[in-house]
Biotite code that builds the C-alpha atoms (Angstrom):
import biotite.structure as struc

atoms = struc.array([
    struc.Atom([-15.871, 93.106, -18.644], chain_id="A", res_id=1, res_name="UNK", atom_name="CA", element="C"),
    struc.Atom([-17.824, 93.520, -15.433], chain_id="A", res_id=2, res_name="UNK", atom_name="CA", element="C"),
    struc.Atom([-16.841, 96.130, -12.889], chain_id="A", res_id=3, res_name="UNK", atom_name="CA", element="C"),
    struc.Atom([-17.795, 94.426, -9.645], chain_id="A", res_id=4, res_name="UNK", atom_name="CA", element="C"),
    struc.Atom([-16.109, 93.857, -6.332], chain_id="A", res_id=5, res_name="UNK", atom_name="CA", element="C"),
    struc.Atom([-15.710, 90.064, -6.118], chain_id="A", res_id=6, res_name="UNK", atom_name="CA", element="C"),
    struc.Atom([-15.538, 90.157, -2.311], chain_id="A", res_id=7, res_name="UNK", atom_name="CA", element="C"),
    struc.Atom([-19.004, 91.691, -2.002], chain_id="A", res_id=8, res_name="UNK", atom_name="CA", element="C"),
    struc.Atom([-20.731, 89.545, -4.625], chain_id="A", res_id=9, res_name="UNK", atom_name="CA", element="C"),
    struc.Atom([-23.112, 86.626, -4.183], chain_id="A", res_id=10, res_name="UNK", atom_name="CA", element="C"),
    struc.Atom([-22.481, 84.076, -6.945], chain_id="A", res_id=11, res_name="UNK", atom_name="CA", element="C"),
    struc.Atom([-25.644, 82.144, -7.758], chain_id="A", res_id=12, res_name="UNK", atom_name="CA", element="C"),
    struc.Atom([-25.249, 79.022, -9.896], chain_id="A", res_id=13, res_name="UNK", atom_name="CA", element="C"),
    struc.Atom([-28.423, 77.507, -11.306], chain_id="A", res_id=14, res_name="UNK", atom_name="CA", element="C"),
    struc.Atom([-28.668, 74.023, -12.784], chain_id="A", res_id=15, res_name="UNK", atom_name="CA", element="C"),
    struc.Atom([-31.786, 74.273, -14.945], chain_id="A", res_id=16, res_name="UNK", atom_name="CA", element="C"),
    struc.Atom([-34.043, 71.378, -15.875], chain_id="A", res_id=17, res_name="UNK", atom_name="CA", element="C"),
    struc.Atom([-37.577, 71.171, -17.206], chain_id="A", res_id=18, res_name="UNK", atom_name="CA", element="C"),
    struc.Atom([-39.207, 70.791, -13.792], chain_id="A", res_id=19, res_name="UNK", atom_name="CA", element="C"),
    struc.Atom([-36.779, 72.351, -11.309], chain_id="A", res_id=20, res_name="UNK", atom_name="CA", element="C"),
    struc.Atom([-33.833, 74.673, -10.838], chain_id="A", res_id=21, res_name="UNK", atom_name="CA", element="C"),
    struc.Atom([-31.170, 73.534, -8.422], chain_id="A", res_id=22, res_name="UNK", atom_name="CA", element="C"),
    struc.Atom([-29.406, 76.545, -6.913], chain_id="A", res_id=23, res_name="UNK", atom_name="CA", element="C"),
    struc.Atom([-26.067, 76.950, -5.188], chain_id="A", res_id=24, res_name="UNK", atom_name="CA", element="C"),
    struc.Atom([-25.051, 80.410, -3.952], chain_id="A", res_id=25, res_name="UNK", atom_name="CA", element="C"),
    struc.Atom([-21.493, 81.138, -2.857], chain_id="A", res_id=26, res_name="UNK", atom_name="CA", element="C"),
    struc.Atom([-19.500, 84.121, -1.746], chain_id="A", res_id=27, res_name="UNK", atom_name="CA", element="C"),
    struc.Atom([-15.918, 84.743, -2.850], chain_id="A", res_id=28, res_name="UNK", atom_name="CA", element="C"),
    struc.Atom([-14.577, 82.451, -0.117], chain_id="A", res_id=29, res_name="UNK", atom_name="CA", element="C"),
    struc.Atom([-16.809, 79.530, -1.236], chain_id="A", res_id=30, res_name="UNK", atom_name="CA", element="C"),
    struc.Atom([-19.162, 79.804, 1.732], chain_id="A", res_id=31, res_name="UNK", atom_name="CA", element="C"),
    struc.Atom([-22.487, 78.249, 0.688], chain_id="A", res_id=32, res_name="UNK", atom_name="CA", element="C"),
    struc.Atom([-25.533, 80.369, 1.425], chain_id="A", res_id=33, res_name="UNK", atom_name="CA", element="C"),
    struc.Atom([-28.154, 78.626, -0.696], chain_id="A", res_id=34, res_name="UNK", atom_name="CA", element="C"),
    struc.Atom([-28.092, 74.961, -1.680], chain_id="A", res_id=35, res_name="UNK", atom_name="CA", element="C"),
    struc.Atom([-31.595, 73.854, -2.618], chain_id="A", res_id=36, res_name="UNK", atom_name="CA", element="C"),
    struc.Atom([-34.059, 73.197, -5.413], chain_id="A", res_id=37, res_name="UNK", atom_name="CA", element="C"),
    struc.Atom([-36.874, 75.430, -6.676], chain_id="A", res_id=38, res_name="UNK", atom_name="CA", element="C"),
    struc.Atom([-39.642, 74.671, -9.146], chain_id="A", res_id=39, res_name="UNK", atom_name="CA", element="C"),
    struc.Atom([-38.986, 75.892, -12.693], chain_id="A", res_id=40, res_name="UNK", atom_name="CA", element="C"),
    struc.Atom([-42.085, 78.095, -12.777], chain_id="A", res_id=41, res_name="UNK", atom_name="CA", element="C"),
    struc.Atom([-43.196, 81.539, -11.601], chain_id="A", res_id=42, res_name="UNK", atom_name="CA", element="C"),
    struc.Atom([-43.802, 80.591, -7.939], chain_id="A", res_id=43, res_name="UNK", atom_name="CA", element="C"),
    struc.Atom([-40.439, 78.806, -7.852], chain_id="A", res_id=44, res_name="UNK", atom_name="CA", element="C"),
    struc.Atom([-38.672, 81.844, -9.320], chain_id="A", res_id=45, res_name="UNK", atom_name="CA", element="C"),
    struc.Atom([-40.352, 84.119, -6.769], chain_id="A", res_id=46, res_name="UNK", atom_name="CA", element="C"),
    struc.Atom([-39.315, 81.756, -3.970], chain_id="A", res_id=47, res_name="UNK", atom_name="CA", element="C"),
    struc.Atom([-35.721, 81.837, -5.255], chain_id="A", res_id=48, res_name="UNK", atom_name="CA", element="C"),
    struc.Atom([-35.726, 85.644, -5.377], chain_id="A", res_id=49, res_name="UNK", atom_name="CA", element="C"),
    struc.Atom([-37.066, 85.718, -1.808], chain_id="A", res_id=50, res_name="UNK", atom_name="CA", element="C"),
    struc.Atom([-34.320, 83.328, -0.675], chain_id="A", res_id=51, res_name="UNK", atom_name="CA", element="C"),
    struc.Atom([-31.641, 85.458, -2.383], chain_id="A", res_id=52, res_name="UNK", atom_name="CA", element="C"),
    struc.Atom([-33.021, 88.593, -0.713], chain_id="A", res_id=53, res_name="UNK", atom_name="CA", element="C"),
    struc.Atom([-32.999, 86.910, 2.704], chain_id="A", res_id=54, res_name="UNK", atom_name="CA", element="C"),
    struc.Atom([-29.401, 85.865, 2.153], chain_id="A", res_id=55, res_name="UNK", atom_name="CA", element="C"),
    struc.Atom([-28.335, 89.366, 1.138], chain_id="A", res_id=56, res_name="UNK", atom_name="CA", element="C"),
    struc.Atom([-30.106, 90.926, 4.128], chain_id="A", res_id=57, res_name="UNK", atom_name="CA", element="C"),
    struc.Atom([-28.420, 88.473, 6.517], chain_id="A", res_id=58, res_name="UNK", atom_name="CA", element="C"),
    struc.Atom([-25.024, 89.306, 5.018], chain_id="A", res_id=59, res_name="UNK", atom_name="CA", element="C"),
    struc.Atom([-24.855, 93.088, 4.473], chain_id="A", res_id=60, res_name="UNK", atom_name="CA", element="C"),
    struc.Atom([-21.295, 92.820, 3.134], chain_id="A", res_id=61, res_name="UNK", atom_name="CA", element="C"),
    struc.Atom([-22.779, 91.219, -0.024], chain_id="A", res_id=62, res_name="UNK", atom_name="CA", element="C"),
    struc.Atom([-24.274, 93.879, -2.301], chain_id="A", res_id=63, res_name="UNK", atom_name="CA", element="C"),
    struc.Atom([-24.126, 92.471, -5.848], chain_id="A", res_id=64, res_name="UNK", atom_name="CA", element="C"),
    struc.Atom([-25.638, 89.379, -7.467], chain_id="A", res_id=65, res_name="UNK", atom_name="CA", element="C"),
    struc.Atom([-24.029, 87.391, -10.273], chain_id="A", res_id=66, res_name="UNK", atom_name="CA", element="C"),
    struc.Atom([-26.363, 84.629, -11.393], chain_id="A", res_id=67, res_name="UNK", atom_name="CA", element="C"),
    struc.Atom([-25.097, 82.086, -13.900], chain_id="A", res_id=68, res_name="UNK", atom_name="CA", element="C"),
    struc.Atom([-26.970, 79.281, -15.604], chain_id="A", res_id=69, res_name="UNK", atom_name="CA", element="C"),
    struc.Atom([-26.412, 77.065, -18.584], chain_id="A", res_id=70, res_name="UNK", atom_name="CA", element="C"),
    struc.Atom([-28.350, 77.582, -21.776], chain_id="A", res_id=71, res_name="UNK", atom_name="CA", element="C"),
    struc.Atom([-30.885, 74.760, -21.881], chain_id="A", res_id=72, res_name="UNK", atom_name="CA", element="C"),
    struc.Atom([-33.194, 75.429, -24.805], chain_id="A", res_id=73, res_name="UNK", atom_name="CA", element="C"),
    struc.Atom([-36.415, 77.057, -23.591], chain_id="A", res_id=74, res_name="UNK", atom_name="CA", element="C"),
    struc.Atom([-36.046, 75.994, -19.944], chain_id="A", res_id=75, res_name="UNK", atom_name="CA", element="C"),
    struc.Atom([-33.495, 78.663, -19.005], chain_id="A", res_id=76, res_name="UNK", atom_name="CA", element="C"),
    struc.Atom([-35.175, 81.662, -20.666], chain_id="A", res_id=77, res_name="UNK", atom_name="CA", element="C"),
    struc.Atom([-37.862, 82.224, -18.034], chain_id="A", res_id=78, res_name="UNK", atom_name="CA", element="C"),
    struc.Atom([-35.614, 82.131, -14.969], chain_id="A", res_id=79, res_name="UNK", atom_name="CA", element="C"),
    struc.Atom([-33.009, 84.319, -16.717], chain_id="A", res_id=80, res_name="UNK", atom_name="CA", element="C"),
    struc.Atom([-35.688, 86.883, -17.623], chain_id="A", res_id=81, res_name="UNK", atom_name="CA", element="C"),
    struc.Atom([-37.151, 86.820, -14.135], chain_id="A", res_id=82, res_name="UNK", atom_name="CA", element="C"),
    struc.Atom([-33.854, 87.299, -12.288], chain_id="A", res_id=83, res_name="UNK", atom_name="CA", element="C"),
    struc.Atom([-32.618, 90.019, -14.637], chain_id="A", res_id=84, res_name="UNK", atom_name="CA", element="C"),
    struc.Atom([-35.800, 92.069, -14.253], chain_id="A", res_id=85, res_name="UNK", atom_name="CA", element="C"),
    struc.Atom([-36.973, 91.268, -10.700], chain_id="A", res_id=86, res_name="UNK", atom_name="CA", element="C"),
    struc.Atom([-37.738, 94.591, -9.009], chain_id="A", res_id=87, res_name="UNK", atom_name="CA", element="C"),
    struc.Atom([-36.926, 93.297, -5.529], chain_id="A", res_id=88, res_name="UNK", atom_name="CA", element="C"),
    struc.Atom([-33.395, 92.349, -6.662], chain_id="A", res_id=89, res_name="UNK", atom_name="CA", element="C"),
    struc.Atom([-32.665, 95.570, -8.616], chain_id="A", res_id=90, res_name="UNK", atom_name="CA", element="C"),
    struc.Atom([-31.195, 97.236, -5.541], chain_id="A", res_id=91, res_name="UNK", atom_name="CA", element="C"),
    struc.Atom([-28.434, 94.583, -5.599], chain_id="A", res_id=92, res_name="UNK", atom_name="CA", element="C"),
    struc.Atom([-27.526, 95.127, -9.268], chain_id="A", res_id=93, res_name="UNK", atom_name="CA", element="C"),
    struc.Atom([-28.172, 91.591, -10.551], chain_id="A", res_id=94, res_name="UNK", atom_name="CA", element="C"),
    struc.Atom([-26.067, 90.364, -13.462], chain_id="A", res_id=95, res_name="UNK", atom_name="CA", element="C"),
    struc.Atom([-27.515, 87.269, -15.122], chain_id="A", res_id=96, res_name="UNK", atom_name="CA", element="C"),
    struc.Atom([-25.412, 85.197, -17.496], chain_id="A", res_id=97, res_name="UNK", atom_name="CA", element="C"),
    struc.Atom([-26.574, 82.369, -19.718], chain_id="A", res_id=98, res_name="UNK", atom_name="CA", element="C"),
    struc.Atom([-23.539, 80.212, -20.331], chain_id="A", res_id=99, res_name="UNK", atom_name="CA", element="C"),
    struc.Atom([-22.500, 77.720, -22.973], chain_id="A", res_id=100, res_name="UNK", atom_name="CA", element="C"),
    struc.Atom([-22.702, 74.294, -21.263], chain_id="A", res_id=101, res_name="UNK", atom_name="CA", element="C"),
    struc.Atom([-19.374, 73.296, -22.835], chain_id="A", res_id=102, res_name="UNK", atom_name="CA", element="C"),
    struc.Atom([-17.598, 76.027, -20.850], chain_id="A", res_id=103, res_name="UNK", atom_name="CA", element="C"),
    struc.Atom([-18.842, 74.773, -17.495], chain_id="A", res_id=104, res_name="UNK", atom_name="CA", element="C"),
    struc.Atom([-18.302, 71.123, -18.485], chain_id="A", res_id=105, res_name="UNK", atom_name="CA", element="C"),
    struc.Atom([-14.664, 71.885, -19.290], chain_id="A", res_id=106, res_name="UNK", atom_name="CA", element="C"),
    struc.Atom([-14.307, 73.843, -16.043], chain_id="A", res_id=107, res_name="UNK", atom_name="CA", element="C"),
    struc.Atom([-15.746, 70.889, -14.129], chain_id="A", res_id=108, res_name="UNK", atom_name="CA", element="C"),
    struc.Atom([-12.887, 68.738, -15.445], chain_id="A", res_id=109, res_name="UNK", atom_name="CA", element="C"),
    struc.Atom([-10.509, 70.812, -13.309], chain_id="A", res_id=110, res_name="UNK", atom_name="CA", element="C"),
    struc.Atom([-12.098, 69.172, -10.254], chain_id="A", res_id=111, res_name="UNK", atom_name="CA", element="C"),
    struc.Atom([-10.928, 65.602, -9.743], chain_id="A", res_id=112, res_name="UNK", atom_name="CA", element="C"),
    struc.Atom([-13.557, 63.033, -8.887], chain_id="A", res_id=113, res_name="UNK", atom_name="CA", element="C"),
    struc.Atom([-16.708, 65.142, -8.983], chain_id="A", res_id=114, res_name="UNK", atom_name="CA", element="C"),
    struc.Atom([-19.781, 63.144, -9.861], chain_id="A", res_id=115, res_name="UNK", atom_name="CA", element="C"),
    struc.Atom([-22.824, 64.154, -11.868], chain_id="A", res_id=116, res_name="UNK", atom_name="CA", element="C"),
    struc.Atom([-25.777, 65.488, -9.898], chain_id="A", res_id=117, res_name="UNK", atom_name="CA", element="C"),
    struc.Atom([-27.836, 68.665, -9.806], chain_id="A", res_id=118, res_name="UNK", atom_name="CA", element="C"),
    struc.Atom([-26.239, 69.995, -6.576], chain_id="A", res_id=119, res_name="UNK", atom_name="CA", element="C"),
    struc.Atom([-22.738, 69.395, -7.951], chain_id="A", res_id=120, res_name="UNK", atom_name="CA", element="C"),
    struc.Atom([-23.575, 71.017, -11.297], chain_id="A", res_id=121, res_name="UNK", atom_name="CA", element="C"),
    struc.Atom([-25.068, 74.075, -9.538], chain_id="A", res_id=122, res_name="UNK", atom_name="CA", element="C"),
    struc.Atom([-21.927, 74.341, -7.406], chain_id="A", res_id=123, res_name="UNK", atom_name="CA", element="C"),
    struc.Atom([-19.657, 74.129, -10.469], chain_id="A", res_id=124, res_name="UNK", atom_name="CA", element="C"),
    struc.Atom([-21.667, 76.834, -12.258], chain_id="A", res_id=125, res_name="UNK", atom_name="CA", element="C"),
    struc.Atom([-21.512, 79.191, -9.262], chain_id="A", res_id=126, res_name="UNK", atom_name="CA", element="C"),
    struc.Atom([-17.797, 78.486, -8.808], chain_id="A", res_id=127, res_name="UNK", atom_name="CA", element="C"),
    struc.Atom([-17.232, 79.131, -12.525], chain_id="A", res_id=128, res_name="UNK", atom_name="CA", element="C"),
    struc.Atom([-18.769, 82.583, -12.029], chain_id="A", res_id=129, res_name="UNK", atom_name="CA", element="C"),
    struc.Atom([-16.850, 83.128, -8.775], chain_id="A", res_id=130, res_name="UNK", atom_name="CA", element="C"),
    struc.Atom([-13.549, 82.363, -10.531], chain_id="A", res_id=131, res_name="UNK", atom_name="CA", element="C"),
    struc.Atom([-14.235, 85.182, -13.015], chain_id="A", res_id=132, res_name="UNK", atom_name="CA", element="C"),
    struc.Atom([-14.434, 82.937, -16.074], chain_id="A", res_id=133, res_name="UNK", atom_name="CA", element="C"),
    struc.Atom([-17.534, 84.515, -17.604], chain_id="A", res_id=134, res_name="UNK", atom_name="CA", element="C"),
    struc.Atom([-16.675, 86.318, -20.825], chain_id="A", res_id=135, res_name="UNK", atom_name="CA", element="C"),
    struc.Atom([-20.163, 86.849, -22.242], chain_id="A", res_id=136, res_name="UNK", atom_name="CA", element="C"),
    struc.Atom([-22.391, 89.874, -21.905], chain_id="A", res_id=137, res_name="UNK", atom_name="CA", element="C"),
    struc.Atom([-25.121, 89.912, -19.246], chain_id="A", res_id=138, res_name="UNK", atom_name="CA", element="C"),
    struc.Atom([-28.524, 88.581, -20.248], chain_id="A", res_id=139, res_name="UNK", atom_name="CA", element="C"),
    struc.Atom([-30.853, 91.079, -21.875], chain_id="A", res_id=140, res_name="UNK", atom_name="CA", element="C"),
    struc.Atom([-33.947, 88.962, -22.271], chain_id="A", res_id=141, res_name="UNK", atom_name="CA", element="C"),
    struc.Atom([-36.290, 91.288, -24.110], chain_id="A", res_id=142, res_name="UNK", atom_name="CA", element="C"),
    struc.Atom([-33.570, 92.286, -26.575], chain_id="A", res_id=143, res_name="UNK", atom_name="CA", element="C"),
    struc.Atom([-32.582, 88.664, -27.105], chain_id="A", res_id=144, res_name="UNK", atom_name="CA", element="C"),
    struc.Atom([-36.146, 87.489, -27.681], chain_id="A", res_id=145, res_name="UNK", atom_name="CA", element="C"),
    struc.Atom([-36.918, 90.393, -30.031], chain_id="A", res_id=146, res_name="UNK", atom_name="CA", element="C"),
    struc.Atom([-33.779, 89.700, -32.067], chain_id="A", res_id=147, res_name="UNK", atom_name="CA", element="C"),
    struc.Atom([-34.604, 86.000, -32.131], chain_id="A", res_id=148, res_name="UNK", atom_name="CA", element="C"),
    struc.Atom([-38.106, 86.695, -33.510], chain_id="A", res_id=149, res_name="UNK", atom_name="CA", element="C"),
    struc.Atom([-36.800, 89.160, -36.104], chain_id="A", res_id=150, res_name="UNK", atom_name="CA", element="C"),
    struc.Atom([-34.126, 86.714, -37.229], chain_id="A", res_id=151, res_name="UNK", atom_name="CA", element="C"),
    struc.Atom([-36.638, 83.905, -37.593], chain_id="A", res_id=152, res_name="UNK", atom_name="CA", element="C"),
    struc.Atom([-39.021, 86.186, -39.503], chain_id="A", res_id=153, res_name="UNK", atom_name="CA", element="C"),
    struc.Atom([-36.218, 87.226, -41.857], chain_id="A", res_id=154, res_name="UNK", atom_name="CA", element="C"),
    struc.Atom([-35.385, 83.547, -42.463], chain_id="A", res_id=155, res_name="UNK", atom_name="CA", element="C"),
    struc.Atom([-39.059, 82.879, -43.205], chain_id="A", res_id=156, res_name="UNK", atom_name="CA", element="C"),
    struc.Atom([-39.147, 85.748, -45.739], chain_id="A", res_id=157, res_name="UNK", atom_name="CA", element="C"),
    struc.Atom([-35.934, 84.572, -47.430], chain_id="A", res_id=158, res_name="UNK", atom_name="CA", element="C"),
    struc.Atom([-37.294, 81.036, -47.716], chain_id="A", res_id=159, res_name="UNK", atom_name="CA", element="C"),
    struc.Atom([-40.570, 82.346, -49.191], chain_id="A", res_id=160, res_name="UNK", atom_name="CA", element="C"),
    struc.Atom([-38.723, 84.489, -51.743], chain_id="A", res_id=161, res_name="UNK", atom_name="CA", element="C"),
    struc.Atom([-36.478, 81.568, -52.705], chain_id="A", res_id=162, res_name="UNK", atom_name="CA", element="C"),
    struc.Atom([-39.483, 79.292, -53.173], chain_id="A", res_id=163, res_name="UNK", atom_name="CA", element="C"),
    struc.Atom([-41.261, 81.890, -55.335], chain_id="A", res_id=164, res_name="UNK", atom_name="CA", element="C"),
    struc.Atom([-38.152, 82.549, -57.475], chain_id="A", res_id=165, res_name="UNK", atom_name="CA", element="C"),
    struc.Atom([-37.718, 78.819, -58.058], chain_id="A", res_id=166, res_name="UNK", atom_name="CA", element="C"),
    struc.Atom([-41.364, 78.537, -59.069], chain_id="A", res_id=167, res_name="UNK", atom_name="CA", element="C"),
    struc.Atom([-41.033, 81.483, -61.472], chain_id="A", res_id=168, res_name="UNK", atom_name="CA", element="C"),
    struc.Atom([-37.836, 80.171, -63.071], chain_id="A", res_id=169, res_name="UNK", atom_name="CA", element="C"),
    struc.Atom([-39.313, 76.707, -63.586], chain_id="A", res_id=170, res_name="UNK", atom_name="CA", element="C"),
    struc.Atom([-42.402, 78.210, -65.265], chain_id="A", res_id=171, res_name="UNK", atom_name="CA", element="C"),
    struc.Atom([-40.248, 80.439, -67.460], chain_id="A", res_id=172, res_name="UNK", atom_name="CA", element="C"),
    struc.Atom([-38.178, 77.464, -68.503], chain_id="A", res_id=173, res_name="UNK", atom_name="CA", element="C"),
    struc.Atom([-41.279, 75.462, -69.415], chain_id="A", res_id=174, res_name="UNK", atom_name="CA", element="C"),
    struc.Atom([-42.697, 78.321, -71.478], chain_id="A", res_id=175, res_name="UNK", atom_name="CA", element="C"),
    struc.Atom([-39.500, 79.518, -73.152], chain_id="A", res_id=176, res_name="UNK", atom_name="CA", element="C"),
    struc.Atom([-37.251, 76.441, -73.226], chain_id="A", res_id=177, res_name="UNK", atom_name="CA", element="C"),
    struc.Atom([-36.776, 76.828, -76.982], chain_id="A", res_id=178, res_name="UNK", atom_name="CA", element="C"),
    struc.Atom([-35.100, 80.230, -76.600], chain_id="A", res_id=179, res_name="UNK", atom_name="CA", element="C"),
    struc.Atom([-31.703, 78.600, -76.167], chain_id="A", res_id=180, res_name="UNK", atom_name="CA", element="C"),
    struc.Atom([-31.744, 77.142, -79.693], chain_id="A", res_id=181, res_name="UNK", atom_name="CA", element="C"),
    struc.Atom([-30.066, 79.554, -82.136], chain_id="A", res_id=182, res_name="UNK", atom_name="CA", element="C"),
    struc.Atom([-30.771, 79.848, -85.868], chain_id="A", res_id=183, res_name="UNK", atom_name="CA", element="C"),
    struc.Atom([-28.534, 77.502, -87.771], chain_id="A", res_id=184, res_name="UNK", atom_name="CA", element="C"),
    struc.Atom([-28.064, 75.051, -84.856], chain_id="A", res_id=185, res_name="UNK", atom_name="CA", element="C"),
    struc.Atom([-28.833, 71.437, -85.798], chain_id="A", res_id=186, res_name="UNK", atom_name="CA", element="C"),
])
């Protein structure tokens, strides 16, 4: 569990899509500090980091960043990596969480009458983080990607070995299929 002071934390919710990231940043009292869209690329991520820094400098009582975003295939990896390793943000101890979309969808049901749009989804994600509902570990991009590659390589090796064993057994059967017949069998 995180050891942060919720009153001095900026909660950044990011609704990720292929082309853009819609961002909503709240404090503990639900004051909105950022409510805009950024391109889902390097310049957009740098612009977001700059906007977060400006917000934190304007409000010196905020000294920690909790950024939350839903896992969206490959679209969320780059922004999660950038925010968790951005040198300009390191002073503010950024915690980045990649969430299961089902968790935030179920949380959204607690609001009556909310529609479906990027600004609303970003707000719900930031409020989910603000409410202290995150139970996962913070994002560790390089470790995650390394483990992902090793796991996929292991799967590839297992599939290759299985294919080769099957090939060997089928050739053995073709060559020695008569071994099963015992002397005296009809």
